[in-house]
N, C-alpha and C positions, 0 to 999 in steps of 0.2 A: 443487555450485553453481558453483565456479570453472570446472570443465570445461564446464558448460553455457554459461556466459557466453562463454568463449573460443570455443567452437564457433559460437555465434550471431554473434560478431564476425567470425569468419573467413567465415561464410556470406555476409555482406553485403560482403565484400571488404577488411575491415581486416586488417592484418598483426598477428597476435598475437605479441608479441616478448618478453614478460617476465612473471614471476610473483614474488610476494613473500609469505613467511609466516615467522613466528618459528620454526616447527617445521621443521628440516631434512628430516625424513622426508616432509613434504608436498611439499617442493621436489624431492625425488628422484622422487616420484610424478608431479609436473608435468613433469619431464624425460622420463619414460617416456610420458606422454600426448601431449606436444608436443615431440618431439626438436628440439634446436637452439635452443630459447628460452633467454634468460638467466634465472637464478633468483637471488633475493636473500633474505636473512633480516633485512635492515635497510632500512626504508622510505626513510630519507634517502638511502641509496646508490642505490636504484632511482630516486627522483625526480630525482637529479642527472643521469640519462642524457638526453642531448639528443634522442635519436631516439624518445622516448616522448611521445605527444601526448594520450592519453586513459587514465585509470586508473579501474578499477571496484573499489569497496570492498565486500567480502563478508566481513564480520567481525561480532562481537557488537555489539549496538546501541549500547552505551555508548562505543564507540570511533569511531563514524561521524563525529561532529562534529569531533573532533581530526584524524582522518585527512583528511577533506574539506578542512579548512582548510590542512593541509600541502600537499595536492595543488594547490589553487587558488593558493596563494602561490608554488608552484614553476612556475606558468604553464601548467598542464595542465588539460584538461577533466576533468570528474568525473561518474561515475555512482555513485549510492549504492544498494545493496540497500535495500529497504524494511525498516523505517521509515527516513525520512530521518535522524532522530536522536531523542533523548529529550525535549529541552527546546525550546520554541518560540523562546526567545531565541537559542539556538544556530542554529536553522533560519534565523531572520531574519538573523543575522550572515553565514551562508554565502550567502544570497541576495544580500545587499549586496556581499559580497566578489567573487562571480562577476560581478556586474554591473559593478563598478568595474574589473575586470581584463579585461572582454570575453570571458569564458570561459563555456562551457556547463556548467551544473549541472543534473542531473536525477535522478530516483529511479525505481527499477525497479518501477513500478506496472503490471506486465505483466498483472494480472488485469482491466484494462480491456478486454482482448481475449478474455476468457472467452466461451464460446458463449452462456450464459444472459444475460449482460450485453449482449452485442451484439444479442441477440434483443429484449430489453426496449427498448433504445435505438431499434431499428428500429420497434417498435410505436409508440413515442412520436413518431418522425418521421412515421409514417403517420397520426397523429392518432387512433389507436385508444384511447389511454388518457386523453387530455386533459391537464389540469394535475395533476401529481403532488402530493398533499397528505399522504400518509402512507406510510412505509416501515418494515417490520419485518424485521430480519435476526437470526435466533436460531441460534446455533451452539454445540452442547454435546455432551459425553459424560461418562462417569463414570470418570475415570482421573487419576492424579496427573500434573501437568505434566512434560514431558520433562526429563531430567536435564541435566547439564553446566551451561551458563549460562542456559538457557531457562526455568528455574524460579526464577531469582534476579531479584527486582525491581530490585536495584541495577544489574545488568548488562543485563537485557532491557528494563527500563522498566516492566514489568508485563504483565498478561494481555492488555491491549487493543492492545499494540504489534505483535503478530504478525498474525494474520488480521484483527484489528480495523482495522489500517491499510488493508487492502484494502477492507473493508466501508465504512469512512468515506469512502474515495475514491470508491466506487460511489455512495454517497448524495449526495455533492457533485456528482457527474456527472449525477444524475437530477433533483435539485431545484435550480433556479436561485435566485440571490439570496444575501443575507448571512445568516449565522447570528446570531440574537438572543441565545440563551442555551443553555447546556448544563447538564444535571443528571446527576450521577453517583451510582451506588449500588453498594456493594461488599459481598460476602459472603465471609467467611473462616470456614468451618464444619468442614472435613474435613481438608484437607492441611496440618496445622499445622507440619509440618517444612519446608514450602515458603514462600518469601517472596512469590511472585506471588499475586495474588488468586485465590481459588477461583472466584469469579464476579464479573463486572463488567457493569453496565448503563449505557449512555450514552443519555440522552434529549436529542435535538438539536431545538431549536425555531428555525425560520427566521422571518425578519422578515415573510415573506408568509403566515405562519400554518401552514405545513406542519410536520409533526413526523416525526422518524425515531427508531426505537428499535433499538439494537444491543446484543445480549447475547452475551458470551463466557463459557462455563461449563465447568469441569472437574468439576462435581458434579451434572450433569444425568443422572439415572439413565435417563430415557427415551431420551436420545441423539437429537439432531435437527440438521437443517440446513434451516431454513425461511426462505423469502424471500416476503414479501408486499409488493406495490407497489399502492397504491390511487390512482386518478385520477378526475377528474370525469366521464370517459366510460367507463372500464373498469378492472378490477382484474386483477392477475396474482398467481398463487400457484405456488410451486415447493417441493415437499416431497421430491423425489427427483432429484438431479442426474444420477444414472445413467440415468434414464429418457430424458434428452435431449429433454425436451418440457416445456412449461409449460401451466398452466391459465389461460385468458383468459376473464374474465367480462364480458359486455357486455349492454346493453339492445338487444334486437332485436324489433321489432314489439311493444313493451310487455312483453316477457318477459325476465327475467334468464337469459341463455343462456351455457352453458359450451362453449368451443371449445378443443381441444388444439392447440397450436402447436409444431411441431418447432423445436428450437434451430437457429440458424444455425451454421455452422462456426466453431470457434475460430480466431483469427488472431494467435497469439502472435508469429509471425515479424515482424509489423508494428512491434514495438517497436524492434528494432535497425535495421530498414529506415529508420525515421524518424530514428534517431540519425545514420545515414550521410547521409541526405538533408539533414538539418539542418546537419551539419558541412561537407559537401562542396558543397551546392547552396543553402544558405540557406533551406530549407523550414522552416516553423513547427514548433517543438518540440511534440510531443503532450503530454508530461508536463512542465509548466512548474514551476520550483522554487517559485514562489509557491503553486501548488496543493498541492504536497507539504507546504509550510509550514502551510497551513490544516489538513491532516490532523493534524500533530503538535500544533498549538495545541488542537484539539478533544480529542485523546486526553489531553493533559496537563491540560486544564481539567476533564475528566471525573473524574480522580483528585483534583484539588484540590477540586472541588465535593463529592465524596463525603465528604471529610474535613471540609469546612466545613458540610455539611448544607444547602446552598442553591444556587440557580441562579447561574451566572456566565457572563459573556460572554467567549468566547475571544479571545486577542490577535490583532491584525492583521486583524480582520474588516472594519475600516473602510477598508482599503487596496485 
């Protein structure tokens, strides 16, 4: 991931000048990949360098808030790999800190530029779907969560903090308006040696009446990646991303008609292009920190709701 981010920064014209990791072997590899850069095993030492303007955090989730705060307090712009952090209060503190210091804070929600998502957004712009009132995103397989820190709830935050962060960001980009409540449901049935949830469901109710259902499962024996988006004029279903096409259902001459729509091309390059345009030319930031904060608030509320057994309103929805 570090190599990918570095190459993307270089592609848009940034000078990639330094890398930092507690593991010296990783810094040896960074020197091989990018000869001439500075390498550090101490973040404070790196942040003291006056020629560094922007720092990207690509570390386990439970370190994001602390590192972002250090970066912002050092006077440098910050990009966080998703998820922004684990707790909504930390996300809010970072938003306020960046604003107070006139610094850019954003999150790598690069999946906004996925081909399927761009295609759905385009159909909405064309008026083909009408008002979106229901979204289902179901993602599952039957395998124990990945090792190292990704199966540890204390470090990762839980099962919803990985792909779930992207899916919730997608939902918030497709349904306008505030979230009224979140209801979470958790299953821990199989992988008892893991602390991440085996399966988590987040039911998101919007104030306008729209509902979204996101499920992340590592105990889904059927295995699936299903997207269903329902609108007042048309519905979309995607059951095979490799097909690079979606099913569009619309009323044509009084008949429910199925049309296959090819995906638009993915545009992942736009993320760092926007970062460059924002920092150098004042162009509006695509992934605003307040938007990333909403994602964290919904994820965190899902887990709290599951424990409490009731619907809860996520923090900061009134702002």
